[in-house]
Each structure stands twice: as C-alpha cells, then as structure tokens.
C-alpha positions as CSV (number, residue, x, y, z in Angstrom):
1,M,0.0,0.0,0.0
2,R,1.4,3.4,-1.0
3,S,2.4,5.6,2.0
4,S,0.8,9.1,2.3
5,K,4.0,10.6,3.8
6,K,6.2,12.8,1.6
7,V,9.8,13.8,1.9
8,N,10.5,17.5,2.0
9,P,12.3,18.3,-1.3
10,N,14.5,20.8,0.5
11,V,16.1,17.8,2.3
12,W,17.8,16.6,-0.8
13,Q,19.1,20.1,-1.5
14,E,20.5,20.5,2.0
15,K,22.1,17.0,1.8
16,S,23.9,17.9,-1.5
17,G,25.5,20.9,0.1
18,L,26.7,18.8,3.1
19,I,28.0,16.0,0.8
20,C,30.0,18.6,-1.2
21,L,31.3,20.1,2.0
22,Q,32.4,16.7,3.3
23,E,34.2,15.9,0.1
24,I,36.2,19.2,0.3
25,V,37.1,18.5,4.0
26,K,38.3,15.1,3.0
27,E,40.5,16.5,0.2
28,L,41.9,18.9,2.9
29,K,42.7,15.7,4.9
30,C,40.9,17.1,7.9
31,L,38.1,15.4,10.0
32,W,34.4,16.2,9.5
33,R,31.9,15.4,12.2
34,P,28.3,16.2,11.5
35,T,26.0,17.3,14.3
36,P,24.1,14.1,15.3
37,N,20.9,15.9,16.6
38,D,19.5,19.1,18.0
39,D,21.0,21.2,15.2
40,H,20.3,24.8,16.1
41,G,22.6,26.6,13.7
42,I,25.6,24.3,13.5
43,D,25.7,21.5,11.0
44,G,29.0,20.0,12.1
45,E,32.6,20.7,12.9
46,V,36.0,20.3,11.2
47,E,39.0,19.2,13.2
48,I,42.3,20.4,11.8
49,V,44.8,17.7,10.9
50,I,48.4,18.5,10.3
51,G,50.3,15.7,8.5
52,D,48.5,12.6,10.0
53,T,48.0,14.1,13.5
54,P,44.7,15.5,14.7
55,T,45.2,18.7,16.5
56,D,42.1,19.0,18.7
57,Q,41.6,22.4,17.1
58,L,37.9,22.7,16.1
59,I,36.0,24.9,13.7
60,K,32.1,24.9,13.7
61,V,30.3,24.9,10.4
62,Q,26.9,26.0,9.2
63,C,26.1,25.1,5.6
64,K,23.3,26.5,3.5
65,S,22.6,25.0,0.1
66,G,20.5,26.3,-2.7
67,R,20.0,29.4,-4.9
68,S,17.3,30.7,-2.5
69,Y,20.1,31.7,-0.1
70,I,21.9,33.7,-2.7
71,H,20.7,37.4,-3.1
72,N,21.9,40.3,-5.2
73,A,24.2,38.2,-7.3
74,R,26.1,40.5,-9.6
75,F,29.7,41.7,-10.4
76,G,31.2,38.5,-8.9
77,R,29.6,38.8,-5.5
78,F,26.4,37.9,-3.7
79,D,24.7,38.3,-0.2
80,Y,23.4,35.8,2.3
81,Y,20.6,37.1,4.6
82,A,21.1,35.8,8.1
83,S,18.7,36.0,11.0
84,E,19.6,38.1,14.0
85,P,19.3,35.0,16.4
86,D,21.7,33.1,14.1
87,L,24.2,36.0,14.1
88,K,24.1,36.1,17.9
89,Y,24.5,32.4,18.3
90,W,27.4,32.2,15.9
91,N,29.1,35.2,17.3
92,G,28.9,33.8,20.8
93,C,30.6,30.5,20.1
94,N,33.9,29.9,21.9
95,V,35.5,28.4,18.7
96,P,35.6,29.8,15.2
97,V,32.4,29.4,13.1
98,I,32.4,29.4,9.3
99,L,29.3,29.9,7.2
100,V,29.4,27.9,3.9
101,I,27.0,28.6,1.0
102,H,26.6,25.9,-1.6
103,D,25.6,27.1,-5.1
104,P,24.2,24.0,-6.9
105,D,24.1,25.7,-10.3
106,V,27.9,26.0,-10.4
107,G,28.7,23.2,-7.9
108,K,30.8,25.5,-5.7
109,L,31.1,26.3,-2.0
110,Y,31.8,29.8,-0.7
111,W,32.7,30.5,2.9
112,R,33.1,33.2,5.5
113,H,34.6,33.3,9.1
114,V,31.5,34.6,10.8
115,Q,33.0,36.2,13.9
116,A,35.7,38.0,11.9
117,Y,33.1,39.2,9.4
118,I,30.9,40.6,12.2
119,R,33.9,42.4,13.7
120,S,34.8,44.0,10.4
121,N,31.2,44.8,9.3
122,P,29.1,46.0,12.3
123,S,26.4,47.0,9.8
124,V,25.5,43.3,9.6
125,W,23.4,43.8,12.7
126,S,21.0,45.9,10.7
127,K,18.4,44.3,8.5
128,P,18.5,42.4,6.2
129,H,21.7,41.1,8.1
130,A,23.6,40.6,4.9
131,I,26.8,38.7,4.8
132,R,28.6,39.4,1.5
133,F,30.6,36.7,-0.4
134,F,32.9,37.2,-3.4
135,S,32.8,34.5,-6.0
136,R,36.6,34.6,-6.6
137,S,38.2,35.1,-3.3
138,D,35.7,33.2,-1.0
139,V,35.7,29.8,-2.8
140,F,36.0,26.9,-0.3
141,D,38.0,24.2,-2.1
142,D,41.2,22.1,-1.7
143,R,43.3,25.3,-1.6
144,S,41.6,26.6,1.5
145,Y,43.7,24.5,3.9
146,V,46.1,27.3,5.1
147,K,43.3,29.8,5.5
148,L,41.3,27.3,7.5
149,C,44.2,26.5,9.8
150,S,44.8,30.2,10.4
151,L,41.5,30.4,12.1
152,V,42.7,28.3,15.0
153,I,46.5,28.9,14.8
154,T,46.7,32.6,14.9
155,E,50.4,33.2,15.3
156,E,51.9,33.4,11.8
157,A,55.3,32.0,12.8
158,E,53.7,29.0,14.5
159,L,51.5,28.4,11.6
160,N,54.4,28.5,9.1
161,D,56.4,26.2,11.3
162,L,53.6,23.6,11.7
163,L,52.6,23.6,8.0
164,K,55.9,24.0,6.2
165,D,56.0,20.3,5.3
166,S,52.3,20.1,4.6
167,V,52.1,22.5,1.6
168,Q,53.5,22.4,-1.9
169,E,54.8,25.5,-3.6
170,T,55.3,26.3,-7.2
171,L,58.7,27.8,-8.1
172,R,59.3,29.6,-11.3
173,S,62.6,30.6,-12.8
174,N,63.5,33.3,-15.4
175,L,64.8,30.7,-17.8
176,L,63.1,29.7,-21.1
177,P,64.3,26.3,-22.4
178,A,65.3,25.7,-26.0
179,I,63.4,23.1,-28.1
180,E,65.3,23.7,-31.3
181,T,68.8,25.0,-31.9
182,P,71.1,25.6,-34.9
183,K,72.7,22.5,-36.1
184,T,75.5,23.8,-38.4
185,L,78.3,26.3,-37.9
186,F,80.1,27.8,-40.9
187,H,83.7,29.2,-40.9
188,F,85.6,31.3,-43.4
189,S,88.6,33.5,-43.9
190,I,88.9,36.9,-45.5
191,A,90.7,37.2,-48.8
192,V,93.8,39.3,-48.3
193,K,93.6,41.2,-51.6
194,A,89.9,41.9,-51.2
195,A,90.4,43.1,-47.6
196,S,93.1,45.5,-48.7
197,E,91.1,46.9,-51.5
198,L,87.9,47.3,-49.5
199,S,89.8,48.9,-46.6
200,E,91.4,51.5,-48.9
201,S,87.9,52.4,-50.3
202,G,86.7,53.0,-46.7
203,V,84.4,50.0,-46.5
204,S,84.2,48.4,-43.0
205,F,83.9,44.7,-42.5
206,P,80.3,43.8,-41.5
207,D,81.2,41.8,-38.4
208,R,77.8,42.2,-36.6
209,L,76.8,38.6,-37.1
210,F,80.2,37.0,-37.0
211,S,82.5,35.8,-34.3
212,K,86.3,36.1,-34.9
213,G,88.4,33.2,-33.9
214,E,92.1,32.5,-33.9
215,G,94.2,32.8,-37.0
216,G,91.7,35.2,-38.7
217,V,89.0,32.6,-39.0
218,F,85.4,33.8,-38.7
219,F,82.3,31.8,-37.6
220,T,78.7,32.3,-38.6
221,F,75.4,30.5,-38.6
222,Q,74.8,31.6,-42.2
223,D,76.2,29.7,-45.2
224,P,78.8,32.1,-46.7
225,L,78.2,30.8,-50.2
226,V,74.5,31.8,-50.3
227,E,73.3,34.8,-52.2
228,G,73.1,37.9,-50.0
229,F,75.9,36.9,-47.5
230,A,76.9,40.1,-45.8
231,A,80.7,39.6,-46.1
232,R,80.5,38.2,-49.6
233,A,82.9,40.8,-51.1
234,W,85.5,39.9,-48.4
235,L,85.3,36.2,-48.7
236,D,88.0,33.7,-49.6
237,Q,85.6,31.1,-51.0
238,A,88.2,28.3,-50.8
239,S,88.3,28.7,-47.0
240,V,84.6,28.1,-46.4
241,G,83.7,25.0,-44.3
242,S,81.2,23.8,-41.9
243,I,81.1,21.8,-38.6
244,D,78.4,20.3,-36.5
245,V,77.5,22.6,-33.6
246,C,77.5,19.8,-31.0
247,E,80.9,18.7,-32.1
248,F,82.2,22.3,-32.1
249,L,80.9,22.8,-28.5
250,R,83.4,20.1,-27.4
251,E,86.2,22.4,-28.3
252,K,87.7,24.8,-25.8
253,R,86.5,27.9,-27.7
254,G,83.2,26.3,-28.7
255,Q,80.8,27.7,-26.1
256,R,82.2,31.2,-26.3
257,V,81.8,31.4,-30.0
258,I,78.2,29.9,-30.0
259,V,77.1,32.2,-27.2
260,E,78.5,35.3,-29.0
261,L,76.8,34.4,-32.2
262,S,73.5,33.6,-30.5
263,N,73.5,36.9,-28.6
264,K,74.2,38.9,-31.7
265,A,71.3,37.1,-33.5
266,L,69.1,37.9,-30.5
267,A,70.1,41.6,-30.6
268,V,69.2,41.8,-34.3
269,D,65.8,40.1,-33.7
270,L,64.9,42.4,-30.7
271,Q,65.8,45.5,-32.6
272,S,63.6,44.3,-35.5
273,R,60.7,44.2,-32.9
274,G,61.2,47.9,-32.2
275,L,63.4,47.7,-29.1
276,L,66.5,49.9,-28.6
277,Q,69.7,48.6,-27.1
278,R,72.0,50.1,-24.5
279,E,75.6,50.3,-25.7
280,K,76.8,48.1,-22.8
281,G,75.4,44.7,-21.9
282,H,72.4,42.9,-23.3
283,R,69.8,45.4,-22.2
284,F,67.0,46.4,-24.5
285,F,64.2,48.9,-23.9
286,F,61.0,50.4,-25.4
287,P,61.3,53.8,-27.0
288,P,58.6,56.4,-26.5
289,G,55.8,56.8,-29.1
290,E,55.9,59.6,-31.7
291,G,55.9,63.0,-30.3
292,P,57.3,61.8,-27.9
293,K,54.3,60.3,-26.3
294,A,53.8,57.5,-23.8
295,R,53.9,54.1,-25.4
296,E,51.2,51.6,-24.2
297,M,50.7,48.0,-25.1
298,T,47.8,45.6,-24.7
299,W,49.0,42.1,-23.9
300,Q,47.4,38.8,-23.3
301,T,47.9,37.4,-19.8
302,P,46.9,33.7,-19.1
303,F,43.5,35.0,-18.0
304,R,42.6,38.2,-19.7
305,Q,43.9,41.2,-21.8
306,A,45.8,43.9,-19.8
307,S,47.3,47.2,-20.7
308,R,50.8,48.3,-19.7
309,K,52.7,51.6,-20.3
310,V,56.1,50.5,-21.5
311,A,57.6,54.0,-21.9
312,Y,56.1,57.0,-20.2
313,P,57.1,60.4,-18.7
314,Y,57.2,60.5,-14.9
315,V,55.5,63.8,-13.9
316,S,57.0,65.5,-10.9
317,K,54.6,65.7,-7.9
318,K,56.3,69.0,-6.9
319,T,56.4,70.9,-10.2
320,G,53.8,69.1,-12.4
321,Q,56.4,68.9,-15.1
322,T,58.1,65.8,-16.6
323,A,61.0,64.8,-14.3
324,F,62.3,61.9,-16.4
325,W,61.1,59.1,-18.6
326,V,60.7,55.5,-17.5
327,H,61.3,52.7,-20.1
328,H,60.6,49.1,-19.4
329,S,63.6,47.1,-20.3
330,L,64.9,43.6,-20.6
331,R,68.4,42.2,-20.1
332,V,68.4,38.9,-22.0
333,W,71.2,36.5,-23.0
334,F,71.9,32.8,-23.9
335,K,72.9,30.4,-21.1
336,A,74.0,26.8,-21.3
337,L,73.1,24.5,-18.4
338,Q,74.9,21.3,-19.1
339,S,73.6,20.3,-22.5
340,Q,70.4,22.4,-22.4
341,W,70.3,25.9,-23.9
342,M,68.3,28.5,-22.1
343,L,67.2,32.1,-22.7
344,Q,67.7,34.0,-19.4
345,L,65.5,37.1,-18.9
346,E,66.0,39.9,-16.4
347,P,63.3,42.7,-16.5
348,G,64.3,46.2,-15.4
349,Y,64.1,49.9,-16.3
350,V,66.0,52.5,-18.3
351,F,65.7,56.2,-17.5
352,T,66.0,59.1,-19.9
353,R,65.5,62.9,-19.5
354,D,63.4,63.3,-22.7
355,G,62.8,59.8,-24.1
356,A,66.3,59.8,-25.8
357,T,69.0,61.2,-23.5
358,F,70.0,58.8,-20.8
359,V,70.1,59.9,-17.2
360,A,73.7,59.4,-16.0
361,S,74.1,56.0,-14.4
362,E,75.7,57.3,-11.2
363,H,72.5,59.3,-10.5
364,V,70.1,56.4,-10.8
365,G,72.1,53.3,-9.9
366,R,71.9,53.5,-6.2
367,L,68.3,54.7,-6.0
368,T,66.9,52.3,-8.5
369,T,68.7,49.3,-7.0
370,K,67.2,50.2,-3.7
371,K,63.8,50.9,-5.1
372,I,63.5,47.8,-7.4
373,S,64.7,45.6,-4.5
374,Y,61.3,46.4,-3.0
375,E,59.5,44.8,-5.9
376,R,57.7,41.7,-4.7
377,N,57.5,38.3,-6.5
378,Q,54.1,39.2,-8.0
379,Q,55.7,42.2,-9.8
380,V,58.7,40.3,-11.0
381,L,56.5,37.5,-12.3
382,N,54.2,40.0,-14.0
383,H,57.2,41.4,-15.8
384,L,58.5,38.0,-16.9
385,L,55.1,36.9,-18.2
386,F,54.8,40.1,-20.2
387,W,58.2,39.7,-21.8
388,A,57.5,36.1,-22.7
389,W,54.3,37.2,-24.3
390,F,56.2,40.0,-26.2
391,L,58.8,37.5,-27.5
392,D,56.2,34.9,-28.4
393,R,54.4,37.0,-31.1
394,G,51.4,34.8,-30.6
395,E,53.1,31.8,-32.2
396,G,53.1,29.5,-29.1
397,W,56.9,29.5,-29.0
398,I,59.8,32.1,-29.2
399,A,61.7,32.0,-32.4
400,I,65.2,33.7,-32.8
401,P,66.3,33.6,-36.4
402,C,70.0,32.7,-37.1
403,A,70.1,33.2,-40.9
404,E,68.5,30.1,-42.4
405,Q,68.6,28.4,-39.1
406,R,66.9,29.3,-35.8
407,Y,66.5,28.9,-32.1
408,L,63.0,27.9,-30.8
409,F,62.3,28.4,-27.1
410,E,59.3,27.4,-25.0
411,N,57.1,30.4,-23.9
412,S,56.8,29.0,-20.4
413,Y,59.5,29.4,-17.8
414,V,61.3,26.4,-16.2
415,G,59.8,25.6,-12.8
416,G,58.7,22.9,-10.5
417,R,56.9,22.0,-7.3
418,T,58.4,21.7,-3.9
419,S,57.3,19.5,-1.0
420,F,57.6,22.5,1.4
421,G,56.7,26.2,1.4
422,I,55.7,29.2,3.4
423,P,52.0,28.7,3.9
424,T,51.1,32.4,4.7
425,D,53.0,33.7,1.7
426,R,51.0,32.1,-1.1
427,K,49.1,33.9,-3.9
428,R,47.0,32.7,-6.7
429,L,48.4,33.3,-10.2
430,T,45.5,35.7,-11.0
431,E,46.6,37.9,-8.1
432,L,50.1,38.0,-9.5
433,I,49.0,38.8,-13.0
434,E,46.8,41.7,-11.7
435,A,49.6,43.2,-9.6
436,S,50.7,46.7,-10.8
437,P,53.9,46.3,-13.0
438,D,55.4,49.6,-11.8
439,I,56.5,51.1,-8.5
440,D,56.5,54.7,-7.3
441,W,59.5,56.7,-8.6
442,E,59.0,59.6,-6.2
443,E,62.2,58.8,-4.3
444,L,64.2,58.7,-7.6
445,E,62.8,62.1,-8.4
446,R,64.0,63.5,-5.1
447,G,67.5,62.0,-5.6
448,L,68.1,63.3,-9.1
449,P,70.0,66.6,-9.5
450,D,68.4,69.4,-11.5
451,E,71.0,69.1,-14.2
452,T,72.8,66.0,-15.4
453,P,76.2,67.1,-16.9
454,E,77.3,63.7,-18.0
455,R,75.1,62.2,-20.7
456,E,75.0,59.1,-22.6
457,R,73.1,59.1,-25.9
458,T,71.3,56.3,-27.7
C-alpha cells in the first residue's frame, strides 16, 4: 500500500551541500563530524589535521545549500541574509564558526569566518543582516587549507612552522628552455687582396653577425656561399667550411663562439621588434611613441587582456612637469646549463631625460637598485610573463632567427613543485597577474640633480 507521507524536497538540496562540504574537507585531509541531533545553527565541525596528526583544534560549520540563499548576485559577488538570532548564536561561540554557502548551479562552495566578518562589518546587525561573499576570493575548495588552519593557529610564525611540510609551492625561474637549436656552424677567412682593396675604399667589415676566432677565422650560422651573404665581397671562398654545432661545443673555444653568435642574432631580432639597445650589456628597452608620447601595449595574460605603459614620462609631484622618462627594459642572454640551452630574462628599467638622452648611471644606480629591490614576487613574475608574451608574437613559441637556421624556445619558464613552502606567503596566479607592474618613482625624483652634466646618448 502506498504511503501518504512525503519527503520535504529541501532535504535533498541540503544534503547535496553537506555532501559537497564533506568531500572538500576530505580533500583537505581534515576530519568532518556532523552534528548528530539538535541542530540549532551548527551542521557539524571540522578538526584540523596536520600531517597525520589530529590537533584537537575545532571549527564549527553552518552550511546552506540552494539558490534561494543567494541574493543580489552581480559583479562577482552575492549576499546571504542571516537572521539576528543566528548571528548572535554564531558570534557567541567559543570556537571559530564558518558559514558555507553551496551554489548548486555551479557546484561550488563559498565560505566566511562569521566572527571576523561581524567584527569588520558591524552594519550586519541591521536588517537584512547581509553577509557578503565574493565568488573569486571566497571559494571553499582544496586550496583553503592554510586559511582554514589560520582560524585556530593565529600566530603566523607558529602556523608557518607547523605547515611548512604540509604544503607544496610552485617555483618559477626566469629561464626559457630551447626546443630547437642551430645544427651547423660555418667558418671562413677573408681574402687578403679583397680586404686590402675594401679597406682602402673605406668599406668596413660587417662583423655584426660574425665571431672572430684564432688565425683570422670567422664563424657564422649563415652559409657564406648563399646569395646575400653580408661579407661576400671579403670572402675567400676556398676557406669556407662547416662543422656540427654539438661537435664544435666540445672544443675549448666552442661555447664562447656559440654564445657570442647567438647573442648577436638575439640583438638583431629584438631590434627588429622595435626595441632599442644600450651600448653596454644585453639590455633592450622600449622607445617612446611619436611626439614623444607614452607608449602603451595591450597584452594577453593567461586569463585576460591587460594594458601596460612600457615607456612614459614621470610627472613630478612637486612641479607638475616631466622629471624623467621610465622605459621598461629587458636584459636577456643565452645560457648553457649542461647540454640544455636557455634564454635568461631579467626585467628592469632604463631612465631618460626626454625619451632619448639617458640619465647618467651614477645618479640612478643606487636609488633604482634600492627601489627595485622592494618589488615583490608578483611584480617580477608580472614582468616576466609580459616579456615572454612579447617575445612569443602569438606563435606558441619564441623564435630567434639565425640566418637560415633558428632557435626555438618554449614560452613557459622552467619551474617545479616543492614539498615545502611558506603557507602564509601564497598567492593565486590571478593575483600575481593583476599586480601593478610599476612602482612609485618619487624617491628617484628627489634624488636626481636638477641638471645632469654627463650624458649618454642612444
């Protein structure tokens, strides 16, 4: 005989939220204990576990599941309307209480530490007693472990010490690994008669893409016998030969020659992309726009498009006039790690008075070194991701032409995961990407003299 009793449909909704909550707590490797009976605003408790050891540190949990609990959802946020008795009950608990909202439409949990929210938002005591959640920062998932532990372990040093072996940390370098390299190196000598005649006529030897070795031998990645070879008029064709790059690297001079040729090819490529090069070192920088005007670029981060001023005037906060120009720059060079070729990137800045005349290095060196040392990891990573995008050209890899040959580099930096870390010093990649790429140059302005007598020119 069919029963006349019915199950409240809300029960299934509530259970789905609790099931989702239990799964997350299990992924966090903590203990979940549901309230067995007489639930008056607490659905259960989480006991923090560190390693395989229960800590007897408890966090009470109230879970609400269903879209009916989500109000004013817009712009990545929503409100939950609590009752005043619930607020008083949660706030009076002698252990932390978290409120968890389950959105079944997206299958996500969002959470708030109730007592901390009440302390920071006293207006919650006014109707409709709204507790606000943000859909990006308040997600309760397998990355919430450190934040959850911090509710019961309030001393940062103690928390870091307890959890240092319980977290993994992603480490990123500033090295881009090569996936293709030039295979052949050519060598040639200069014809003595041709060299004498060309020198007398005032023609200079085009050594920009060559490396000079012992005995007047020159090395290049380009076949000297092809049409359009830059030193064709100087060439002793009988001296032309080739050698396998890997074999040449076994020679004493091998790595020096290959690195020199590779860096020269890199300089030509970066200048073809519109960058200028400082006379010393491997530093390249963005020039201003026409006018001169600030130069701005729109680039594609891993999550969204972002804008960045890559050359701009710094306006004095005292005079309202341009104090100097800031140019985003890149020091970049080839590096061999055992048998693996890498492209090493070091972001930085170049400073000019008017977009073209360099500020003397003795005036900016000490101040910029001090200032840039304050840049945090998020700003450095922001710079590195920008430069990898710039070099990529939307191809999915970074190509450096070497005549008919080329280098190909991955557009992702070498990195890895550690089995340890600093739990309270962790940020999501989205936070790092959205960090401001620049710092305040007011201190540099105060330290610069009104006139700079020694000038270097581009």
